[in-house]
All heavy atoms as an XYZ file, in Angstrom:
689
protein
N      80.288    -71.013    -47.091
C      80.348    -70.065    -48.183
C      79.985    -70.721    -49.519
O      79.671    -70.034    -50.461
C      81.749    -69.458    -48.288
C      82.111    -68.525    -47.179
S      81.244    -66.975    -47.374
C      81.953    -66.039    -46.091
N      80.048    -72.031    -49.585
C      79.766    -72.700    -50.849
C      78.335    -72.426    -51.311
O      78.087    -72.227    -52.493
C      80.008    -74.192    -50.720
N      77.377    -72.416    -50.391
C      75.992    -72.157    -50.771
C      75.800    -70.709    -51.207
O      75.054    -70.423    -52.135
C      75.053    -72.473    -49.613
C      75.049    -73.947    -49.253
O      75.350    -74.769    -50.132
O      74.741    -74.254    -48.104
N      76.447    -69.787    -50.547
C      76.351    -68.373    -50.891
C      76.967    -68.097    -52.260
O      76.467    -67.284    -53.028
C      77.032    -67.526    -49.812
C      76.970    -66.018    -49.974
C      75.529    -65.535    -50.050
C      77.712    -65.348    -48.829
N      78.037    -68.807    -52.581
C      78.723    -68.611    -53.863
C      77.771    -68.823    -55.046
O      77.805    -68.074    -56.018
C      79.929    -69.536    -53.988
C      80.695    -69.351    -55.284
C      81.826    -70.347    -55.448
N      82.676    -70.456    -54.291
C      83.774    -69.727    -54.094
N      84.123    -68.827    -54.970
N      84.496    -69.902    -53.018
N      76.901    -69.816    -54.950
C      75.956    -70.099    -56.039
C      75.085    -68.876    -56.333
O      74.875    -68.515    -57.488
C      75.066    -71.324    -55.680
C      73.992    -71.529    -56.712
C      75.923    -72.562    -55.527
N      74.614    -68.229    -55.301
C      73.761    -67.043    -55.480
C      74.566    -65.843    -55.972
O      74.107    -65.087    -56.823
C      73.042    -66.698    -54.173
C      72.061    -67.754    -53.757
C      72.371    -68.643    -52.754
C      70.836    -67.868    -54.400
C      71.477    -69.625    -52.378
C      69.928    -68.843    -54.038
C      70.252    -69.728    -53.020
N      75.780    -65.670    -55.440
C      76.595    -64.525    -55.834
C      77.101    -64.646    -57.275
O      77.301    -63.642    -57.945
C      77.765    -64.338    -54.867
C      77.365    -63.959    -53.445
C      78.595    -63.829    -52.564
C      76.542    -62.690    -53.424
N      77.279    -65.860    -57.754
C      77.684    -66.052    -59.153
C      76.574    -65.673    -60.118
O      76.828    -65.411    -61.289
C      78.142    -67.489    -59.381
C      79.500    -67.760    -58.761
C      79.937    -69.207    -58.855
O      79.095    -70.081    -59.177
O      81.122    -69.469    -58.590
N      75.342    -65.610    -59.634
C      74.208    -65.217    -60.476
C      74.054    -63.700    -60.563
O      73.279    -63.211    -61.388
C      72.919    -65.836    -59.937
N      74.780    -62.957    -59.746
C      74.711    -61.489    -59.766
C      75.398    -60.987    -61.034
O      76.555    -61.329    -61.290
C      75.391    -60.880    -58.520
C      75.441    -59.360    -58.608
C      74.682    -61.333    -57.254
N      74.719    -60.179    -61.849
C      75.349    -59.666    -63.069
C      76.501    -58.720    -62.721
O      76.405    -57.912    -61.799
C      74.236    -58.910    -63.786
C      73.041    -58.964    -62.923
C      73.348    -59.759    -61.698
N      77.580    -58.842    -63.457
C      78.769    -58.022    -63.220
C      78.693    -56.767    -64.086
O      78.761    -56.854    -65.306
C      80.028    -58.825    -63.558
C      81.286    -58.168    -63.050
O      81.266    -56.956    -62.774
O      82.295    -58.883    -62.925
N      78.558    -55.583    -63.479
C      78.421    -54.352    -64.253
C      79.742    -53.825    -64.798
O      79.759    -52.886    -65.584
C      77.828    -53.364    -63.244
C      78.379    -53.822    -61.943
C      78.432    -55.333    -62.047
N      80.857    -54.447    -64.411
C      82.169    -53.949    -64.829
C      82.476    -54.334    -66.269
O      81.968    -55.318    -66.791
C      83.265    -54.521    -63.922
C      83.059    -54.201    -62.457
C      84.057    -54.925    -61.588
N      83.875    -56.370    -61.710
C      84.771    -57.264    -61.302
N      85.888    -56.880    -60.744
N      84.528    -58.557    -61.438
N      83.341    -53.566    -66.889
C      83.820    -53.877    -68.228
C      84.635    -55.170    -68.160
O      85.313    -55.435    -67.170
C      84.702    -52.732    -68.728
O      85.442    -53.125    -69.848
N      84.585    -55.981    -69.203
C      85.357    -57.220    -69.217
C      86.857    -56.946    -69.182
O      87.634    -57.728    -68.676
C      85.004    -58.058    -70.436
C      83.622    -58.635    -70.371
C      83.448    -59.716    -71.398
C      82.040    -60.229    -71.410
N      81.643    -60.935    -70.227
N      87.241    -55.817    -69.712
C      88.659    -55.457    -69.740
C      89.109    -55.000    -68.349
O      88.496    -54.154    -67.724
C      88.871    -54.332    -70.739
C      90.298    -53.963    -70.883
C      90.457    -52.934    -71.945
N      91.811    -52.427    -71.882
C      92.293    -51.547    -72.681
N      91.520    -51.046    -73.627
N      93.518    -51.131    -72.565
N      90.177    -55.571    -67.874
C      90.745    -55.152    -66.606
C      90.164    -55.819    -65.376
O      90.476    -55.441    -64.261
N      89.317    -56.826    -65.548
C      88.793    -57.547    -64.379
C      89.900    -58.421    -63.822
O      90.397    -59.313    -64.497
C      87.633    -58.448    -64.770
C      86.382    -57.718    -65.090
C      85.278    -58.723    -65.335
N      84.130    -58.068    -65.940
C      83.052    -58.702    -66.309
N      82.957    -60.007    -66.154
N      82.054    -58.043    -66.848
N      90.277    -58.176    -62.594
C      91.311    -58.992    -61.967
C      90.711    -60.121    -61.172
O      91.294    -61.187    -61.052
C      92.177    -58.141    -61.060
C      92.942    -57.078    -61.769
C      93.157    -56.972    -63.120
C      93.566    -55.953    -61.186
N      93.882    -55.857    -63.389
C      94.154    -55.209    -62.225
C      93.686    -55.498    -59.888
C      94.865    -54.044    -61.991
C      94.396    -54.346    -59.667
C      94.982    -53.629    -60.709
N      89.551    -59.870    -60.586
C      88.913    -60.863    -59.730
C      87.465    -61.037    -60.156
O      86.801    -60.082    -60.527
C      88.919    -60.394    -58.266
C      90.297    -60.036    -57.761
C      90.657    -58.711    -57.561
C      91.234    -61.025    -57.500
C      91.923    -58.380    -57.109
C      92.493    -60.704    -57.051
C      92.840    -59.383    -56.856
O      94.087    -59.060    -56.416
N      86.942    -62.264    -60.079
C      85.524    -62.470    -60.365
C      84.664    -61.719    -59.346
O      85.017    -61.622    -58.165
C      85.344    -63.980    -60.210
C      86.707    -64.571    -60.246
C      87.640    -63.507    -59.774
N      83.549    -61.192    -59.793
C      82.659    -60.439    -58.908
C      82.210    -61.288    -57.725
O      82.164    -60.810    -56.588
C      81.441    -59.913    -59.675
C      80.446    -59.100    -58.845
C      81.114    -57.857    -58.261
C      79.248    -58.719    -59.686
N      81.899    -62.552    -57.966
C      81.461    -63.430    -56.875
C      82.531    -63.526    -55.790
O      82.215    -63.529    -54.597
C      81.113    -64.813    -57.406
N      83.800    -63.567    -56.176
C      84.883    -63.635    -55.197
C      84.977    -62.348    -54.389
O      85.177    -62.378    -53.164
C      86.216    -63.911    -55.887
O      86.198    -65.169    -56.504
N      84.821    -61.207    -55.056
C      84.857    -59.922    -54.351
C      83.699    -59.851    -53.352
O      83.884    -59.442    -52.202
C      84.781    -58.748    -55.350
C      86.044    -58.717    -56.202
C      84.588    -57.428    -54.621
C      85.974    -57.732    -57.352
N      82.528    -60.283    -53.782
C      81.370    -60.244    -52.894
C      81.514    -61.213    -51.725
O      81.088    -60.917    -50.605
C      80.092    -60.527    -53.682
C      79.736    -59.481    -54.746
C      78.525    -59.935    -55.552
C      79.509    -58.117    -54.124
N      82.148    -62.373    -51.966
C      82.394    -63.321    -50.877
C      83.362    -62.738    -49.853
O      83.172    -62.905    -48.643
C      82.942    -64.639    -51.426
C      81.918    -65.581    -52.028
C      82.608    -66.725    -52.763
C      81.001    -66.128    -50.942
N      84.398    -62.047    -50.326
C      85.336    -61.405    -49.408
C      84.608    -60.337    -48.597
O      84.789    -60.233    -47.379
C      86.544    -60.814    -50.161
C      87.379    -59.918    -49.258
C      87.409    -61.927    -50.736
N      83.766    -59.553    -49.257
C      82.995    -58.524    -48.548
C      82.067    -59.147    -47.512
O      81.933    -58.629    -46.390
C      82.197    -57.683    -49.538
S      83.225    -56.622    -50.570
N      81.432    -60.258    -47.862
C      80.533    -60.934    -46.922
C      81.305    -61.467    -45.717
O      80.869    -61.302    -44.566
C      79.798    -62.075    -47.628
N      82.453    -62.078    -45.979
C      83.271    -62.605    -44.883
C      83.763    -61.471    -43.986
O      83.775    -61.593    -42.755
C      84.451    -63.396    -45.440
N      84.155    -60.351    -44.586
C      84.618    -59.203    -43.809
C      83.475    -58.624    -42.984
O      83.667    -58.243    -41.824
C      85.197    -58.146    -44.738
N      82.281    -58.563    -43.562
C      81.123    -58.029    -42.832
C      80.754    -58.926    -41.653
O      80.449    -58.446    -40.563
C      79.926    -57.869    -43.775
N      80.799    -60.233    -41.862
C      80.513    -61.171    -40.775
C      81.569    -61.038    -39.673
O      81.279    -61.233    -38.497
C      80.452    -62.622    -41.318
C      80.455    -63.641    -40.204
C      79.237    -62.795    -42.201
N      82.786    -60.660    -40.062
C      83.874    -60.481    -39.094
C      83.837    -59.123    -38.413
O      84.720    -58.803    -37.631
C      85.222    -60.661    -39.794
O      85.332    -61.957    -40.314
N      82.854    -58.289    -38.758
C      82.705    -57.009    -38.086
C      82.971    -55.786    -38.936
O      82.801    -54.669    -38.480
N      83.395    -55.975    -40.190
C      83.647    -54.841    -41.071
C      82.348    -54.148    -41.448
O      81.373    -54.807    -41.804
N      82.328    -52.829    -41.375
C      81.113    -52.082    -41.691
C      81.307    -51.067    -42.805
O      80.358    -50.718    -43.488
C      80.587    -51.364    -40.435
C      80.156    -52.307    -39.354
C      78.888    -53.059    -39.780
N      78.545    -54.097    -38.820
C      78.598    -55.394    -39.078
N      78.987    -55.834    -40.237
N      78.269    -56.279    -38.154
N      82.509    -50.560    -42.980
C      82.758    -49.559    -44.017
C      83.553    -50.186    -45.151
O      84.144    -51.257    -44.988
C      83.552    -48.363    -43.458
O      84.875    -48.816    -43.107
C      82.864    -47.749    -42.249
N      83.588    -49.521    -46.301
C      84.357    -50.031    -47.439
C      85.833    -50.129    -47.074
O      86.529    -51.059    -47.491
C      84.115    -49.170    -48.712
C      84.711    -49.843    -49.953
C      84.693    -47.791    -48.544
C      83.981    -51.038    -50.412
N      86.321    -49.197    -46.257
C      87.717    -49.251    -45.826
C      87.983    -50.479    -44.955
O      89.016    -51.128    -45.098
C      88.095    -47.986    -45.055
C      88.175    -46.765    -45.944
O      88.428    -46.924    -47.158
O      87.974    -45.646    -45.435
N      87.049    -50.800    -44.066
C      87.218    -51.977    -43.216
C      87.146    -53.265    -44.031
O      87.896    -54.212    -43.781
C      86.160    -51.990    -42.119
C      86.357    -50.909    -41.078
C      85.212    -50.789    -40.107
O      84.122    -51.361    -40.348
O      85.411    -50.110    -39.086
N      86.275    -53.302    -45.026
C      86.196    -54.485    -45.889
C      87.486    -54.656    -46.677
O      88.021    -55.760    -46.803
C      85.011    -54.372    -46.848
C      83.611    -54.238    -46.238
C      82.563    -54.181    -47.332
C      83.323    -55.345    -45.254
N      88.008    -53.558    -47.207
C      89.249    -53.601    -47.978
C      90.424    -54.018    -47.103
O      91.273    -54.817    -47.512
C      89.514    -52.249    -48.624
N      90.468    -53.493    -45.884
C      91.548    -53.857    -44.968
C      91.482    -55.331    -44.608
O      92.494    -56.016    -44.542
C      91.475    -53.003    -43.703
C      92.622    -53.268    -42.740
C      92.584    -52.367    -41.527
O      91.933    -51.311    -41.562
O      93.220    -52.741    -40.526
N      90.275    -55.838    -44.383
C      90.114    -57.258    -44.079
C      90.637    -58.102    -45.237
O      91.357    -59.073    -45.031
C      88.641    -57.568    -43.822
C      88.410    -58.947    -43.293
C      88.303    -59.322    -41.996
C      88.258    -60.146    -44.075
N      88.090    -60.673    -41.918
C      88.071    -61.202    -43.162
C      88.271    -60.427    -45.432
C      87.892    -62.520    -43.589
C      88.094    -61.740    -45.852
C      87.895    -62.766    -44.939
N      90.287    -57.715    -46.464
C      90.763    -58.458    -47.634
C      92.273    -58.405    -47.767
O      92.910    -59.390    -48.141
N      92.874    -57.262    -47.460
C      94.324    -57.114    -47.563
C      95.049    -57.958    -46.515
O      96.152    -58.451    -46.764
C      94.708    -55.648    -47.409
N      94.433    -58.133    -45.364
C      95.081    -58.870    -44.268
C      94.731    -60.351    -44.236
O      95.313    -61.106    -43.475
C      94.700    -58.247    -42.940
C      95.260    -56.869    -42.765
C      94.847    -56.287    -41.440
N      95.324    -54.935    -41.323
C      95.793    -54.419    -40.217
N      95.822    -55.131    -39.112
N      96.214    -53.182    -40.189
N      93.782    -60.763    -45.052
C      93.335    -62.156    -45.024
C      94.450    -63.095    -45.480
O      95.262    -62.759    -46.342
C      92.113    -62.331    -45.922
N      94.470    -64.249    -44.900
C      95.431    -65.290    -45.235
C      95.229    -65.737    -46.684
O      94.095    -65.821    -47.166
C      95.212    -66.470    -44.277
C      96.134    -67.621    -44.562
O      97.338    -67.491    -44.297
O      95.627    -68.654    -45.054
N      96.324    -66.029    -47.375
C      96.253    -66.438    -48.782
C      95.409    -67.703    -48.959
O      94.698    -67.846    -49.948
C      97.657    -66.651    -49.343
N      95.465    -68.613    -47.991
C      94.664    -69.839    -48.071
C      93.175    -69.551    -47.996
O      92.383    -70.129    -48.741
N      92.797    -68.635    -47.117
C      91.389    -68.248    -47.004
C      90.922    -67.548    -48.278
O      89.839    -67.835    -48.787
C      91.176    -67.341    -45.797
C      89.770    -66.767    -45.629
C      88.743    -67.878    -45.522
C      89.716    -65.847    -44.439
N      91.752    -66.647    -48.797
C      91.381    -65.965    -50.038
C      91.232    -66.953    -51.189
O      90.344    -66.803    -52.030
C      92.411    -64.887    -50.381
C      92.434    -63.678    -49.455
C      93.565    -62.742    -49.835
C      91.097    -62.948    -49.469
N      92.079    -67.979    -51.214
C      91.974    -68.995    -52.265
C      90.639    -69.738    -52.163
O      90.002    -70.022    -53.181
C      93.143    -69.967    -52.181
N      90.208    -70.030    -50.949
C      88.909    -70.691    -50.749
C      87.777    -69.798    -51.246
O      86.794    -70.274    -51.811
C      88.704    -71.049    -49.256
C      87.275    -71.470    -48.985
C      89.675    -72.134    -48.844
N      87.944    -68.482    -51.082
C      86.927    -67.529    -51.534
C      87.029    -67.242    -53.036
O      86.219    -66.509    -53.577
C      87.046    -66.223    -50.748
C      86.789    -66.343    -49.240
C      87.033    -65.008    -48.560
C      85.399    -66.861    -48.955
N      88.019    -67.810    -53.700
C      88.155    -67.651    -55.148
C      89.062    -66.524    -55.590
O      89.088    -66.169    -56.758
N      89.841    -65.964    -54.654
C      90.757    -64.879    -54.990
C      92.153    -65.450    -55.152
O      92.672    -66.107    -54.255
C      90.777    -63.794    -53.877
C      91.802    -62.729    -54.187
C      89.394    -63.195    -53.717
N      92.732    -65.212    -56.318
C      94.106    -65.631    -56.567
C      94.990    -64.388    -56.543
O      94.657    -63.385    -57.153
C      94.250    -66.298    -57.929
C      93.512    -67.605    -58.034
C      93.639    -68.168    -59.437
N      92.915    -67.281    -60.356
C      93.420    -66.835    -61.508
N      94.613    -67.174    -61.892
N      92.703    -66.041    -62.286
N      96.094    -64.469    -55.854
C      97.056    -63.371    -55.893
C      97.678    -63.364    -57.281
O      97.989    -64.407    -57.835
C      98.160    -63.565    -54.857
C      97.662    -63.525    -53.442
C      97.495    -62.110    -52.989
N      97.153    -62.095    -51.568
C      96.609    -61.081    -50.981
N      96.328    -59.997    -51.632
N      96.315    -61.133    -49.711
N      97.857    -62.189    -57.841
C      98.453    -62.100    -59.166
C      99.938    -62.414    -59.077
O     100.627    -61.961    -58.156
C      98.224    -60.695    -59.754
C      98.501    -60.640    -61.207
N      99.744    -60.419    -61.707
C      97.691    -60.815    -62.270
C      99.697    -60.447    -63.017
N      98.461    -60.684    -63.384
N     100.440    -63.184    -60.019
C     101.836    -63.605    -59.990
C     102.808    -62.438    -60.084
O     103.909    -62.499    -59.551
C     102.112    -64.594    -61.134
C     101.361    -65.917    -61.053
C     101.634    -66.741    -62.298
C     101.765    -66.681    -59.814
N     102.440    -61.390    -60.783
C     103.358    -60.274    -61.001
C     103.240    -59.177    -59.953
O     103.889    -58.160    -60.060
C     103.135    -59.684    -62.400
C     103.412    -60.649    -63.545
C     103.118    -59.981    -64.881
C     104.848    -61.133    -63.507
N     102.426    -59.346    -58.968
C     102.251    -58.418    -57.851
C     102.031    -56.960    -58.242
O     101.579    -56.175    -57.455
C     103.452    -58.478    -56.887
C     103.609    -59.745    -56.175
C     102.971    -59.625    -54.815
N     103.300    -60.805    -54.033
C     102.406    -61.458    -53.365
N     101.171    -61.065    -53.358
N     102.736    -62.505    -52.676
N     102.372    -56.541    -59.462
C     102.214    -55.146    -59.856
C     100.761    -54.755    -59.969
O     100.439    -53.588    -60.019
C     102.952    -54.828    -61.149
C     102.588    -55.700    -62.301
C     103.239    -56.823    -62.708
C     101.494    -55.553    -63.207
N     102.620    -57.386    -63.784
C     101.549    -56.615    -64.121
C     100.471    -54.613    -63.332
C     100.617    -56.767    -65.136
C      99.548    -54.776    -64.356
C      99.636    -55.842    -65.241
N      99.879    -55.701    -59.986
C      98.454    -55.377    -60.070
C      97.887    -54.935    -58.735
O      96.771    -54.492    -58.653
C      97.669    -56.570    -60.587
C      97.931    -56.805    -62.045
C      96.885    -57.696    -62.609
N      97.075    -57.779    -64.044
C      96.178    -58.217    -64.873
N      95.027    -58.620    -64.432
N      96.408    -58.265    -66.148
N      98.630    -55.065    -57.677
C      98.186    -54.599    -56.357
C      98.751    -53.206    -56.147
O      99.949    -53.017    -56.079
C      98.667    -55.554    -55.271
C      98.238    -55.156    -53.898
N      96.934    -55.251    -53.489
C      98.912    -54.618    -52.874
C      96.840    -54.825    -52.253
N      98.038    -54.421    -51.859
N      97.893    -52.223    -56.075
C      98.343    -50.840    -55.952
C      99.025    -50.604    -54.615
O      98.505    -50.981    -53.571
C      97.158    -49.887    -56.108
N     100.207    -49.983    -54.633
C     100.931    -49.678    -53.407
C     100.151    -48.688    -52.560
O      99.652    -47.690    -53.062
C     102.307    -49.082    -53.726
C     103.229    -50.106    -54.351
O     103.039    -51.302    -54.070
O     104.125    -49.710    -55.107
N     100.050    -48.968    -51.288
C      99.396    -48.059    -50.358
C      97.875    -48.101    -50.396
O      97.218    -47.431    -49.628
N      97.309    -48.865    -51.310
C      95.851    -48.960    -51.391
C      95.465    -50.380    -51.020
O      95.841    -51.318    -51.701
C      95.342    -48.639    -52.819
C      93.837    -48.789    -52.881
C      95.772    -47.252    -53.222
N      94.753    -50.564    -49.920
C      94.413    -51.906    -49.490
C      93.405    -52.581    -50.410
O      92.329    -52.064    -50.637
C      93.826    -51.700    -48.090
C      93.325    -50.299    -48.105
C      94.197    -49.544    -49.062
N      93.786    -53.680    -50.967
C      92.948    -54.550    -51.796
C      91.978    -53.752    -52.655
O      90.769    -53.758    -52.465
C      92.203    -55.555    -50.914
C      91.865    -56.781    -51.664
C      92.725    -57.678    -52.183
C      90.568    -57.241    -51.989
N      92.060    -58.667    -52.817
C      90.730    -58.427    -52.712
C      89.297    -56.786    -51.764
C      89.663    -59.160    -53.191
C      88.235    -57.524    -52.245
C      88.427    -58.692    -52.945
N      92.547    -53.062    -53.625
C      91.769    -52.118    -54.427
C      90.689    -52.783    -55.274
O      89.846    -52.100    -55.830
C      92.701    -51.304    -55.321
O      93.444    -52.155    -56.164
N      90.662    -54.115    -55.353
C      89.615    -54.800    -56.105
C      88.227    -54.521    -55.577
O      87.253    -54.554    -56.315
N      88.108    -54.220    -54.309
C      86.802    -53.925    -53.719
C      86.226    -52.656    -54.340
O      85.039    -52.547    -54.578
C      86.929    -53.771    -52.184
C      85.615    -53.306    -51.590
C      87.339    -55.089    -51.568
N      87.077    -51.701    -54.651
C      86.614    -50.422    -55.188
C      86.184    -50.527    -56.650
O      85.588    -49.605    -57.177
C      87.715    -49.371    -55.055
N      86.463    -51.651    -57.305
C      86.144    -51.802    -58.717
C      84.684    -52.153    -58.966
O      84.306    -52.421    -60.094
C      87.022    -52.890    -59.355
C      88.462    -52.467    -59.468
O      88.708    -51.247    -59.420
O      89.327    -53.339    -59.606
N      83.859    -52.172    -57.944
C      82.459    -52.534    -58.119
C      81.670    -51.456    -58.841
O      80.616    -51.709    -59.381
C      81.809    -52.822    -56.764
C      82.308    -54.077    -56.079
C      81.695    -54.176    -54.691
C      81.986    -55.315    -56.884
N      82.177    -50.232    -58.848
C      81.529    -49.154    -59.585
C      80.568    -48.363    -58.727
O      80.489    -48.521    -57.521
N      79.848    -47.482    -59.384
C      78.879    -46.667    -58.665
C      79.544    -45.731    -57.669
O      80.559    -45.129    -57.954
N      78.958    -45.627    -56.500
C      79.466    -44.737    -55.472
C      80.575    -45.359    -54.634
O      81.058    -44.751    -53.692
C      78.336    -44.290    -54.550
C      77.320    -43.460    -55.278
O      77.690    -42.737    -56.217
O      76.153    -43.531    -54.901
N      80.969    -46.565    -54.958
C      81.958    -47.262    -54.147
C      83.369    -47.062    -54.700
O      84.117    -48.001    -54.857
C      81.611    -48.741    -54.078
C      80.279    -49.010    -53.417
S      79.896    -50.740    -53.324
C      81.147    -51.301    -52.199
N      83.755    -45.843    -54.984
C      85.085    -45.570    -55.494
C      85.826    -44.598    -54.571
O      86.168    -43.498    -54.960
C      85.002    -44.972    -56.887
C      84.471    -45.929    -57.909
C      84.488    -45.293    -59.289
N      83.924    -46.157    -60.263
C      84.612    -47.039    -60.977
N      85.889    -47.154    -60.796
N      84.016    -47.797    -61.859
N      86.097    -45.025    -53.326
C      86.769    -44.117    -52.410
C      88.265    -44.027    -52.645
O      88.917    -43.165    -52.088
C      86.467    -44.720    -51.043
C      86.363    -46.178    -51.322
C      85.728    -46.257    -52.688
N      88.824    -44.903    -53.441
C      90.282    -44.940    -53.588
C      90.728    -44.107    -54.766
O      90.341    -44.205    -55.837
C      90.770    -46.360    -53.767
C      90.383    -47.239    -52.624
C      89.537    -48.297    -52.788
C      90.861    -46.992    -51.351
C      89.188    -49.117    -51.737
C      90.512    -47.784    -50.298
C      89.679    -48.846    -50.493
C-alpha cells in the first residue's frame, strides 16, 4: 500500500477543509483494501472499514477519534460517505 499511497495523496480533495476527520488518501486506501477483499458496493466498503482491525487502519492512515462521538451510531464508518457527489447513501 505504500506505493499506492503516493498516488492517492496526489488526488485533489474536493471536500471543505472544515469537518475533515480523515485524510482523503486514507479513505481511498481503505476503499482499495476493501475492494481487494471483495467489497463491491459503498455499503460493503463501509462495513469493511467499520470491521477492520485498529492496527490495520493505523497502517492505512486512519486514526480513531479519541472522543468517539465523531463516529455516528448505527452508521458504519461514515467517513466513506464524505467523498461527495453521488456517494451519499447515509
